[in-house]
C-alpha positions as CSV (number, residue, x, y, z in Angstrom):
1,M,6.8,-4.2,-27.3
2,V,10.1,-2.6,-26.0
3,V,8.3,0.7,-25.5
4,T,5.5,-1.0,-23.6
5,R,8.0,-2.7,-21.3
6,L,9.8,0.6,-20.7
7,I,6.6,2.4,-19.9
8,W,5.6,-0.4,-17.5
9,F,9.0,-0.3,-15.8
10,G,8.7,3.5,-15.4
11,I,5.2,3.3,-14.0
12,L,6.3,0.7,-11.5
13,V,9.3,2.7,-10.3
14,V,7.2,5.8,-9.9
15,V,4.3,4.1,-8.2
16,L,6.5,2.2,-5.8
17,T,9.0,4.7,-4.8
18,G,6.1,6.4,-3.0
19,C,6.3,3.5,-0.5
20,R,10.0,3.2,-0.2
21,R,11.6,2.6,3.1
22,T,12.9,5.6,5.1
23,A,14.8,5.9,8.3
24,E,11.4,6.2,10.0
25,T,9.9,3.0,8.5
26,P,10.6,-0.5,9.7
27,T,13.1,-2.9,8.2
28,A,12.1,-6.0,6.1
29,A,11.8,-8.0,9.3
30,D,9.3,-5.4,10.7
31,V,7.3,-5.0,7.5
32,S,5.8,-8.1,6.2
33,A,4.3,-7.6,2.8
34,S,2.5,-10.9,3.2
35,S,-1.3,-11.4,3.2
36,S,-3.7,-9.3,5.1
37,E,-3.8,-12.1,7.8
38,T,-0.5,-10.8,9.1
39,T,-0.6,-10.6,12.9
40,P,-0.1,-7.0,14.0
41,A,3.1,-6.3,15.9
42,E,3.0,-5.8,19.6
43,S,4.3,-2.5,20.9
44,S,5.8,-2.0,24.4
45,S,6.3,1.7,24.6
46,P,3.6,4.4,24.7
47,L,4.7,6.4,21.7
48,E,7.5,4.5,20.1
49,G,8.2,5.5,16.5
50,D,5.6,7.4,14.6
51,L,2.2,6.9,13.1
52,W,3.5,5.9,9.6
53,T,5.8,3.2,11.2
54,A,2.9,1.9,13.3
55,A,0.6,1.8,10.3
56,T,3.2,0.0,8.1
57,A,3.9,-2.5,10.8
58,G,0.3,-3.2,11.5
59,D,0.7,-2.2,15.2
60,I,-2.9,-1.2,15.8
61,D,-2.3,-0.4,19.5
62,A,0.5,2.0,18.6
63,V,-1.8,3.6,15.9
64,R,-4.4,4.2,18.5
65,R,-1.9,5.7,20.9
66,H,-0.5,8.1,18.2
67,L,-4.0,9.2,17.2
68,A,-5.0,9.7,20.9
69,A,-1.8,11.8,21.3
70,G,-3.0,14.0,18.4
71,A,-1.0,12.7,15.4
72,E,-2.4,14.1,12.2
73,I,-4.3,11.2,10.6
74,D,-3.6,12.3,7.0
75,A,-0.1,13.5,7.4
76,K,2.2,12.5,4.6
77,E,5.6,11.0,5.2
78,S,8.5,12.9,3.7
79,R,9.8,10.6,1.0
80,G,6.8,9.3,-0.9
81,E,4.2,11.6,0.6
82,N,2.2,8.5,1.7
83,T,-0.4,8.8,4.4
84,P,-0.7,6.2,7.2
85,L,-3.7,4.7,5.3
86,A,-1.6,4.3,2.2
87,L,1.1,2.6,4.2
88,A,-1.3,0.2,6.0
89,S,-2.8,-0.5,2.5
90,F,0.7,-1.3,1.1
91,A,1.3,-3.9,3.9
92,G,-2.2,-5.3,3.8
93,H,-3.0,-4.4,7.4
94,T,-6.8,-4.2,6.9
95,E,-7.6,-3.8,10.5
96,V,-5.3,-0.8,10.8
97,A,-6.8,0.7,7.6
98,E,-10.3,0.2,8.9
99,L,-9.4,2.0,12.2
100,L,-7.8,4.9,10.3
101,I,-10.9,5.2,8.0
102,E,-13.2,5.1,11.1
103,K,-11.1,7.9,12.6
104,G,-11.5,10.1,9.5
105,A,-8.6,9.2,7.2
106,S,-9.1,10.3,3.6
107,L,-9.5,7.8,0.8
108,T,-8.6,10.4,-1.8
109,I,-5.3,11.8,-0.7
110,K,-2.6,11.0,-3.3
111,N,1.1,10.3,-2.8
112,H,3.9,11.9,-4.8
113,D,2.9,10.0,-8.0
114,G,-0.8,10.5,-7.6
115,S,-1.6,7.1,-6.2
116,T,-4.4,6.7,-3.7
117,P,-4.5,4.1,-1.0
118,L,-6.6,2.0,-3.4
119,H,-3.8,2.1,-6.0
120,V,-1.3,1.0,-3.4
121,A,-3.4,-1.8,-2.1
122,A,-4.2,-3.0,-5.6
123,F,-0.6,-2.9,-6.8
124,F,0.6,-4.9,-3.8
125,A,-2.3,-7.3,-4.3
126,Q,-4.0,-6.9,-0.9
127,P,-7.6,-8.2,-1.7
128,D,-9.0,-7.7,1.8
129,T,-7.7,-4.2,2.0
130,V,-9.0,-3.4,-1.5
131,K,-12.5,-4.7,-0.5
132,L,-12.4,-2.5,2.6
133,L,-11.4,0.6,0.7
134,L,-14.1,0.0,-1.9
135,Q,-16.8,-0.6,0.8
136,R,-15.8,2.7,2.4
137,G,-16.1,4.6,-0.9
138,A,-12.7,4.5,-2.6
139,D,-13.0,5.7,-6.2
140,T,-12.2,3.0,-8.8
141,A,-12.0,5.7,-11.5
142,A,-9.3,7.7,-9.7
143,K,-6.2,8.0,-11.8
144,N,-2.6,8.4,-10.7
145,D,-0.2,10.9,-12.4
146,K,0.3,8.3,-15.3
147,G,-3.4,8.2,-15.9
148,Q,-3.8,4.7,-14.4
149,T,-6.6,3.4,-12.3
150,A,-6.1,0.8,-9.6
151,L,-7.4,-1.8,-12.0
152,D,-4.9,-0.8,-14.7
153,L,-2.1,-1.6,-12.2
154,V,-3.2,-5.2,-11.8
155,S,-4.8,-6.1,-15.2
156,K,-1.7,-7.5,-17.0
157,S,-1.0,-11.2,-16.9
158,W,1.9,-12.4,-14.7
159,S,5.2,-12.9,-16.6
160,P,8.8,-13.3,-15.8
161,L,9.2,-9.6,-16.6
162,M,6.6,-8.7,-14.1
163,S,8.3,-10.9,-11.5
164,G,11.5,-9.0,-12.1
165,Y,9.7,-5.7,-11.6
166,Y,8.3,-6.8,-8.3
167,R,11.8,-8.0,-7.2
168,M,13.2,-4.6,-8.2
169,V,10.5,-2.8,-6.3
170,G,11.2,-4.9,-3.2
171,G,14.8,-3.8,-3.5
172,V,13.8,-0.2,-3.8
173,L,11.6,-0.5,-0.8
174,G,14.1,-2.6,1.2
175,V,11.6,-5.4,1.7
176,E,11.3,-8.9,0.4
177,L,8.0,-9.1,-1.3
178,D,6.1,-12.4,-1.3
179,L,6.0,-12.9,-5.1
180,K,4.0,-16.1,-4.9
181,R,1.3,-14.4,-2.9
182,I,1.3,-11.3,-5.1
183,K,1.1,-13.5,-8.3
184,Q,-1.8,-15.5,-6.8
185,D,-3.7,-12.4,-5.5
186,R,-3.4,-10.0,-8.4
187,P,-6.2,-11.7,-10.4
188,K,-8.4,-11.7,-7.3
189,V,-7.8,-8.0,-6.8
190,A,-8.4,-7.3,-10.5
191,Q,-11.8,-9.2,-10.3
192,I,-12.8,-7.3,-7.1
193,L,-12.1,-4.0,-8.9
194,R,-14.0,-5.1,-12.0
195,D,-17.0,-6.2,-10.0
196,H,-17.1,-2.9,-8.3
197,Q,-17.2,-0.8,-11.4
């Protein structure tokens, strides 16, 4: 039991540090890890920030401007090696994720721990984004560096220990995660993934 908890803890740290906040990413006020119904942020300047920041914030207009200006759609940010699609998936910005996919973003590029955008969306319990990624061909059998599929990341039942893990992850990322939403949506995401296999 203790070994299982330590393994789970290690997996969470590895998976989630790939999405950690950097100087180029928004603060907790800018990044809402709430449901996929989050309203995209408005942007006032033509190329404020970068593509990763715009994707994380759900600023679809800024994403469009960065792409039109020639930003590399699958470029990885420096800390966790996440692509803009992985960051939009983390935050549940399904409309941004859809735009990135339509413009050619890869569903298979992995971050520093081998997680695909599907792993990221699943772990952060973003059902609409998970559905989109699956509809567009994301591989449910893809495994991260720990040998886990996206379904493996959301299969366990919620517990006080898991709640603590998510709190710790929020601290690492510098955001306050909506634990109530994540707890509610994890089983939905697990079922979506099971139904797709």
